[in-house]
C-alpha positions as CSV (number, residue, x, y, z in Angstrom):
1,X,75.9,92.4,108.7
2,X,78.9,94.2,110.6
3,X,80.6,91.8,113.1
4,X,81.4,94.1,116.3
5,X,81.2,91.6,119.1
6,X,84.8,90.7,119.9
7,X,87.0,91.6,122.7
8,X,89.7,93.4,120.9
9,X,92.4,91.9,123.1
10,X,95.2,93.3,121.2
11,X,94.3,96.9,121.3
12,X,95.8,98.3,124.5
13,X,94.1,101.7,124.2
14,X,92.0,103.7,126.9
15,X,88.8,102.4,125.0
16,X,87.7,99.3,123.0
17,X,89.1,99.7,119.6
18,X,85.8,99.8,117.9
19,X,85.2,103.0,120.3
20,X,88.5,104.7,119.5
21,X,88.3,107.7,117.4
22,X,89.7,107.7,113.8
23,X,89.6,110.7,111.7
24,X,86.7,112.3,113.8
25,X,84.5,109.3,114.1
26,X,84.9,105.9,116.0
27,X,86.2,103.1,114.1
28,X,83.0,101.1,114.0
29,X,81.0,104.2,112.7
30,X,83.1,104.1,109.4
31,X,82.2,100.1,108.8
32,X,78.6,100.9,109.8
33,X,78.1,104.0,107.8
34,X,79.7,102.1,104.4
35,X,77.3,99.1,105.1
36,X,74.2,101.6,105.4
37,X,75.4,103.6,102.5
38,X,75.5,100.5,100.3
39,X,71.7,100.2,99.7
40,X,71.4,96.8,101.1
41,X,67.8,95.9,102.6
42,X,68.9,95.5,106.1
43,X,71.9,96.4,108.3
44,X,72.8,94.3,111.2
45,X,75.5,94.9,113.8
46,X,76.4,91.7,115.8
47,X,77.6,93.2,119.3
48,X,79.0,91.3,122.2
49,X,82.1,92.4,124.1
50,X,81.0,96.2,124.1
51,X,78.0,98.1,123.9
52,X,77.7,100.4,120.8
53,X,75.6,103.1,121.3
54,X,74.8,106.1,118.8
55,X,74.2,103.9,115.6
56,X,71.7,104.9,113.1
57,X,68.1,104.3,114.1
58,X,67.5,101.9,111.1
59,X,70.4,99.5,112.0
60,X,69.5,96.0,113.7
61,X,71.4,95.2,116.8
62,X,71.8,91.6,117.4
63,X,73.7,90.6,120.5
64,X,76.1,87.5,120.5
65,X,76.3,86.3,124.2
66,X,79.0,83.7,123.1
67,X,81.4,86.3,121.4
68,X,84.4,85.2,123.6
69,X,84.4,81.8,121.8
70,X,85.3,83.1,118.5
71,X,84.2,85.2,115.6
72,X,82.3,82.3,114.3
73,X,79.7,82.7,117.1
74,X,78.9,86.2,115.8
75,X,78.6,84.8,112.0
76,X,76.4,82.2,113.5
77,X,74.4,84.7,115.2
78,X,74.1,86.9,112.0
79,X,72.9,84.0,110.3
80,X,70.3,82.9,112.7
81,X,68.8,86.7,112.5
82,X,69.1,86.2,108.7
83,X,67.0,83.0,108.6
84,X,64.4,84.4,110.9
85,X,64.0,87.4,108.6
86,X,63.8,85.3,105.5
87,X,67.0,86.4,103.8
88,X,68.6,84.6,101.1
89,X,72.0,85.7,101.7
90,X,74.1,88.0,104.0
91,X,77.1,90.4,103.1
92,X,79.4,90.3,106.1
93,X,82.1,92.9,106.9
94,X,84.2,93.8,110.1
95,X,83.7,96.6,112.6
96,X,87.4,96.9,112.7
97,X,87.8,97.8,109.1
98,X,87.1,101.2,108.6
99,X,88.3,101.8,105.1
100,X,86.2,99.7,103.3
101,X,83.9,101.5,100.9
102,X,80.2,101.2,100.5
103,X,81.0,100.3,96.8
104,X,82.7,97.1,98.0
105,X,79.5,96.2,99.8
106,X,77.4,96.9,96.8
107,X,79.8,95.0,94.3
108,X,79.9,91.9,96.6
109,X,76.1,91.8,97.3
110,X,75.4,91.9,93.6
111,X,77.8,89.5,92.6
112,X,77.1,86.5,90.2
113,X,75.0,83.6,91.5
114,X,77.9,82.0,93.0
115,X,77.1,80.8,96.5
116,X,80.2,82.8,98.0
117,X,81.6,86.1,96.9
118,X,84.6,87.8,98.4
119,X,85.9,91.1,98.0
120,X,89.4,91.4,96.6
121,X,91.7,94.3,97.0
122,X,95.0,94.0,94.8
123,X,94.4,90.2,94.4
124,X,94.1,89.8,98.2
125,X,90.9,88.3,99.7
126,X,89.3,90.5,102.5
127,X,85.7,91.5,103.6
128,X,83.0,91.9,102.7
129,X,82.1,88.4,102.0
130,X,78.6,87.3,100.4
131,X,77.3,84.0,101.8
132,X,74.1,82.7,100.2
133,X,71.8,80.8,102.3
134,X,72.7,77.3,101.0
135,X,76.3,77.5,102.4
136,X,75.0,78.5,105.9
137,X,75.0,75.2,107.2
138,X,78.5,74.5,105.8
139,X,80.2,77.2,108.0
140,X,82.4,76.1,110.9
141,X,80.8,75.7,114.5
142,X,83.8,77.1,116.2
143,X,86.9,79.3,116.1
144,X,87.6,82.4,114.3
145,X,88.1,81.3,110.5
146,X,84.2,81.6,109.6
147,X,83.9,81.9,105.9
148,X,87.5,81.3,105.4
149,X,87.4,77.7,106.2
150,X,84.2,77.4,103.8
151,X,86.1,79.1,101.1
152,X,89.0,76.6,101.5
153,X,86.7,73.5,101.7
154,X,84.5,74.8,98.8
155,X,86.7,76.7,96.4
156,X,84.4,76.2,93.3
157,X,81.6,77.9,95.2
158,X,83.6,81.2,95.5
159,X,83.8,84.0,93.0
160,X,86.3,86.9,93.7
161,X,85.1,90.5,93.2
162,X,87.6,93.4,92.7
163,X,86.8,96.2,95.1
164,X,88.1,99.6,95.9
165,X,88.9,100.5,99.2
166,X,91.7,100.0,101.9
167,X,91.0,96.6,103.6
168,X,93.2,97.5,106.8
169,X,92.3,96.1,110.3
170,X,92.4,98.4,113.3
171,X,93.9,95.6,115.8
172,X,96.5,97.8,117.7
173,X,97.0,101.3,119.0
174,X,99.8,101.5,116.5
175,X,97.4,100.6,113.5
176,X,94.9,103.2,115.1
177,X,97.9,105.9,114.9
178,X,98.9,104.9,111.6
179,X,95.6,105.6,109.8
180,X,94.7,108.5,111.7
């Protein structure tokens, strides 16, 4: 699941941050391509604030009409889709993290049977995060914290997975310039 529904309010560029060019491609394309290249059985992109055209044909688009109410609404939309499709877990990444490698997605997806697996980069927790179906009902119902709230409340359910990549977020025009 690539969460790509937010408004990108801190980005003051001529376009939405996910559609901004980074190294010859849109920011969101980097994240979606890494998810697609990971070999997971289905790649879902949750959209809301902006239409994202031109994604690979095998990507499933899920629309979150409640995107303005916080990131957790996108996570809940992803979980609803996963339940309907009979998935036993989801791996969640962010559309504004273009330098997360497909290997990080693979490692987190293949993690131990722990209900929650989180990628780490130099010891810092970041995306992607695998959430087994047994914890979906424990996710918060509002806000932007999502999996962080769950991991804080149930630390014994979490395993950290060291991963390659650069887990930067493109939140501002300055971020975009720094990584272009």
